[in-house]
C-alpha positions as CSV (number, residue, x, y, z in Angstrom):
1,X,-43.7,112.0,-139.8
2,X,-40.8,114.3,-139.0
3,X,-37.9,114.8,-141.5
4,X,-34.3,114.6,-140.5
5,X,-31.1,115.2,-142.4
6,X,-28.0,113.1,-142.1
7,X,-25.3,114.6,-139.8
8,X,-22.7,113.0,-142.0
9,X,-23.7,113.9,-145.6
10,X,-26.9,116.1,-145.1
11,X,-29.1,113.8,-147.2
12,X,-32.6,112.9,-146.2
13,X,-33.0,110.2,-143.6
14,X,-35.8,107.6,-143.5
15,X,-37.6,106.7,-140.3
16,X,-37.7,103.0,-139.5
17,X,-37.1,100.5,-136.6
18,X,-34.8,97.8,-135.6
19,X,-36.1,94.2,-135.8
20,X,-35.7,92.0,-132.7
21,X,-36.3,88.3,-133.6
22,X,-37.8,86.6,-130.5
23,X,-38.6,83.0,-129.9
24,X,-41.6,82.4,-132.0
25,X,-42.1,86.1,-133.1
26,X,-40.8,89.5,-134.0
27,X,-40.7,92.7,-132.0
28,X,-39.3,96.3,-132.1
29,X,-35.9,96.4,-130.4
30,X,-35.8,98.3,-127.0
31,X,-33.3,100.2,-124.9
32,X,-32.8,99.3,-121.2
33,X,-30.8,101.4,-118.8
34,X,-27.6,99.8,-117.3
35,X,-25.6,96.8,-118.1
36,X,-27.3,93.6,-119.2
37,X,-27.4,90.8,-116.5
38,X,-27.6,87.4,-118.0
39,X,-30.3,84.9,-117.1
40,X,-30.4,81.2,-117.9
41,X,-34.2,81.2,-118.3
42,X,-35.0,84.5,-120.2
43,X,-31.7,85.6,-121.7
44,X,-31.3,88.8,-119.8
45,X,-33.0,90.1,-116.6
46,X,-34.9,93.3,-116.5
47,X,-35.1,93.6,-112.7
48,X,-38.0,96.1,-112.8
49,X,-36.5,98.3,-115.5
50,X,-38.8,99.7,-118.2
51,X,-37.7,98.9,-121.8
52,X,-38.1,101.9,-124.2
53,X,-38.7,101.1,-127.9
54,X,-35.9,102.4,-130.2
55,X,-36.7,104.9,-133.0
56,X,-34.3,104.5,-135.8
57,X,-33.4,106.8,-138.8
58,X,-31.2,105.6,-141.8
59,X,-29.6,107.9,-144.4
60,X,-30.8,107.1,-147.9
61,X,-27.4,108.1,-149.3
62,X,-24.6,106.9,-147.0
63,X,-26.4,104.4,-144.8
64,X,-25.6,106.1,-141.5
65,X,-28.0,105.0,-138.7
66,X,-29.1,107.3,-135.9
67,X,-31.2,105.9,-133.0
68,X,-33.3,107.4,-130.2
69,X,-35.0,105.9,-127.2
70,X,-37.8,108.3,-126.4
71,X,-39.7,107.5,-123.3
């Protein structure tokens, strides 16, 4: 695991992930390009776009969160 330092206070950051509660389960939150388009049936439409899981880092001192969508 890589180590990062907080851009705000220079303390050590912890790697983690953002929880996405779904109907009947849990998932890692994802980033999708463009503006969300609402759907009555599924919440939001993807229209062929590829979701990218979000990598998240939290500062153990000040709580600042930094997120990346590496694809």
